[in-house]
C-alpha positions as CSV (number, residue, x, y, z in Angstrom):
1,M,-16.2,-9.4,-18.7
2,P,-17.4,-9.8,-15.1
3,L,-15.0,-9.2,-12.3
4,T,-14.4,-12.0,-9.9
5,M,-14.6,-11.3,-6.2
6,T,-11.2,-11.3,-4.6
7,A,-10.6,-11.5,-0.9
8,V,-9.5,-7.8,-1.0
9,A,-12.7,-6.7,-2.8
10,A,-14.9,-8.7,-0.4
11,A,-13.1,-7.1,2.6
12,E,-13.7,-3.7,1.0
13,L,-17.4,-4.4,0.5
14,E,-17.7,-5.5,4.1
15,M,-15.8,-2.4,5.3
16,L,-18.2,-0.2,3.2
17,D,-21.3,-1.9,4.6
18,G,-19.9,-1.4,8.2
19,L,-19.1,2.2,7.4
20,A,-22.6,2.9,6.0
21,S,-24.1,1.4,9.2
22,D,-21.8,3.5,11.3
23,V,-22.8,6.7,9.4
24,D,-26.5,5.8,10.0
25,E,-25.8,5.5,13.7
26,N,-23.8,8.6,13.7
27,A,-26.6,10.5,12.0
28,R,-29.0,9.5,14.8
29,D,-26.4,10.8,17.4
30,E,-25.9,14.0,15.4
31,R,-29.6,14.7,15.4
32,L,-29.7,14.1,19.2
33,L,-26.6,16.3,19.6
34,A,-28.2,19.1,17.7
35,R,-31.3,19.0,20.0
36,R,-29.0,19.0,23.0
37,I,-27.0,21.9,21.7
38,R,-30.2,23.9,21.2
39,A,-31.2,23.0,24.8
40,L,-27.8,24.2,26.0
41,R,-28.4,27.5,24.2
42,A,-31.8,27.9,25.6
43,G,-30.5,27.2,29.1
44,R,-27.7,29.7,28.8
45,A,-30.0,32.3,27.3
46,K,-32.1,32.0,30.5
47,G,-29.0,32.6,32.6
48,R,-28.6,28.9,33.8
49,S,-25.1,27.8,34.7
50,W,-23.2,25.1,32.8
51,Q,-23.2,22.9,35.9
52,D,-27.0,23.2,36.2
53,I,-27.7,22.5,32.6
54,L,-25.3,19.6,32.2
55,S,-26.2,18.1,35.6
56,N,-29.8,17.7,34.5
57,E,-29.2,16.0,31.1
58,A,-30.3,12.5,30.3
59,D,-27.5,10.0,29.3
60,P,-25.7,10.2,27.0
61,G,-24.9,13.8,27.8
62,T,-24.0,16.5,25.4
63,M,-20.3,16.2,25.9
64,E,-20.3,12.4,25.6
65,L,-22.3,12.7,22.4
66,T,-19.9,15.3,21.0
67,S,-17.0,13.0,21.7
68,R,-18.8,10.0,20.2
69,V,-19.8,11.8,17.0
70,L,-16.3,13.2,16.4
71,K,-14.6,9.9,17.1
72,A,-17.0,8.0,14.7
73,M,-16.4,10.6,12.0
74,S,-12.7,10.4,12.4
75,S,-12.4,6.7,12.4
76,G,-14.9,6.2,9.5
77,S,-13.1,8.8,7.4
78,G,-9.8,7.2,8.0
79,A,-11.0,3.7,7.1
80,I,-12.6,4.8,3.8
81,R,-9.7,7.1,2.9
82,R,-7.2,4.2,3.4
83,A,-9.2,1.8,1.4
84,V,-9.8,4.1,-1.5
85,A,-6.3,5.5,-1.5
86,R,-4.8,2.0,-1.6
87,G,-7.2,0.9,-4.3
88,L,-6.4,4.0,-6.4
89,R,-2.7,3.5,-5.9
90,A,-2.9,-0.2,-6.8
91,G,-4.8,0.8,-9.9
92,G,-1.9,3.0,-11.0
93,E,-3.0,6.4,-9.8
94,S,-0.1,8.7,-8.7
95,I,0.2,10.0,-5.2
96,A,-0.2,13.5,-6.6
97,A,-3.4,12.6,-8.4
98,I,-4.8,11.0,-5.2
99,S,-3.9,14.0,-3.2
100,E,-5.7,16.3,-5.6
101,R,-8.8,14.0,-5.5
102,F,-8.8,13.9,-1.7
103,G,-8.0,17.6,-1.3
104,V,-4.9,16.9,0.8
105,S,-1.2,17.2,0.4
106,R,0.9,14.4,-1.2
107,Q,2.6,13.9,2.2
108,R,-0.8,13.2,3.7
109,V,-1.6,10.7,1.1
110,S,1.8,9.0,1.7
111,A,1.0,8.8,5.4
112,I,-2.5,7.4,4.7
113,L,-0.9,4.7,2.5
114,R,1.7,3.8,5.1
115,R,-0.8,3.5,8.0
116,D,-1.6,0.1,9.2
117,D,-5.3,-1.0,9.4
118,D,-6.7,-0.8,13.0
């Protein structure tokens, strides 16, 4: 029998669509960051100072990109983990089973389940 779309399911689908878009954008930033890191290495290998290398970068700079990539990974991971953990728990899965599935402690799963949505 077909499932009907609940408000929760619709919100989950919207969250997953947004997360997929965020991952696509993050992948572009990660490719740029990889190029920047290689340029940093090349500059340091030539004996250039950090100040010289970083002062001549185009925006966004390497350090800004690093922060942006890490922040996006962290927030995206949190959103999907909360949604999936809540869905699994609502479906009857134990906290222990969820912790094993996620590769984290039971205490971490409990914290994920308690956390408010941003």
